[in-house]
C-alpha positions, -999 to +999 in steps of 0.1 A: -774+385-466-779+353-449-801+348-418-800+325-388-825+311-364-830+330-332-841+319-298-877+314-309-870+301-344-875+335-361-851+345-389-827+372-379-802+391-400-769+373-397-741+396-384-717+371-399-731+379-434-733+342-443-758+327-419-732+309-398-743+323-365-765+314-336-781+336-310-778+337-273-804+362-260-798+394-279-763+386-291-752+366-321-721+343-321-704+336-354-680+310-363-656+339-371-635+349-342-610+378-345-586+365-318-568+384-292-567+422-301-533+437-307-518+458-279-486+477-275-465+479-243-480+513-235-517+504-240-542+483-222-572+465-238-605+457-220-628+430-232-626+392-235-653+386-262-636+383-296-665+372-318-679+391-347-698+422-335-679+424-302-662+456-291-631+460-270-618+493-254-583+506-252-567+530-227-531+542-223-507+538-194-498+569-174-477+593-194-493+584-227-522+601-246-547+580-265-550+591-302-579+577-322-611+558-314-607+540-281-630+512-293-622+485-318-648+461-332-645+425-345-656+424-382-670+396-402-637+394-420-621+382-388-601+414-384-604+442-358-611+477-368-581+500-364-568+503-329-558+537-314-522+545-306-507+557-274-485+587-279-458+594-252-462+628-238-439+650-217-446+680-195-434+711-213-442+733-184-470+757-175-486+782-199-510+810-195-540+806-218-573+824-222-601+802-208-621+806-241-592+792-261-593+759-242-628+748-251-646+778-264-665+785-232-662+813-207-674+799-175-647+808-150-639+771-143-603+769-151-596+741-126-621+718-143-608+722-178-588+695-195-581+695-232-567+664-249-560+668-286-542+690-311-538+724-297-519+744-323-519+778-308-496+768-280-481+736-293-498+715-265-514+682-273-528+680-237-537+707-212-545+698-176-541+709-140-554+744-147-558+771-121-573+805-125-546+831-129-553+860-105-557+893-123-560+928-110-597+933-120-628+913-129-657+919-152-688+910-133-709+907-165-687+883-185-657+869-167-634+850-189-603+842-169-568+834-179-558+799-169-524+786-159-521+750-171-497+722-175-488+718-212-479+684-226-461+678-259-449+646-277-417+636-260-397+635-292-403+672-297-398+684-261-361+686-264 
């Protein structure tokens, strides 16, 4: 791989791969620029540095769930790594679910649990707004509550 001269004339590895870079402090700037990253109507991208090695972050507008890596990096080919998608989600309703089934823990903290991602047991891709479901008895030595949570599904399948 090629190298390029740094701030103090030392040879550094070129992140461009061909020596066509210069250094500003710790960061290299290449002649290669990936240009404005792609966004969809339902996503927002943060970052205004589009040179090789730069990273931008994506988030979704309310009502959408981010699927994939939220970061995208500018590569020496002049292309961004794959961007995530924003999946439209709709509230299916409230479900009862064992606290351990949400994230594997049993900590009696239903109100603090949120689970984004595939959740095949109940068909939810996101669970939030959980509250502890009141039961008739408690086990003082190991309390694993049932939670009542909002269940979100992809809008296309909510009908």
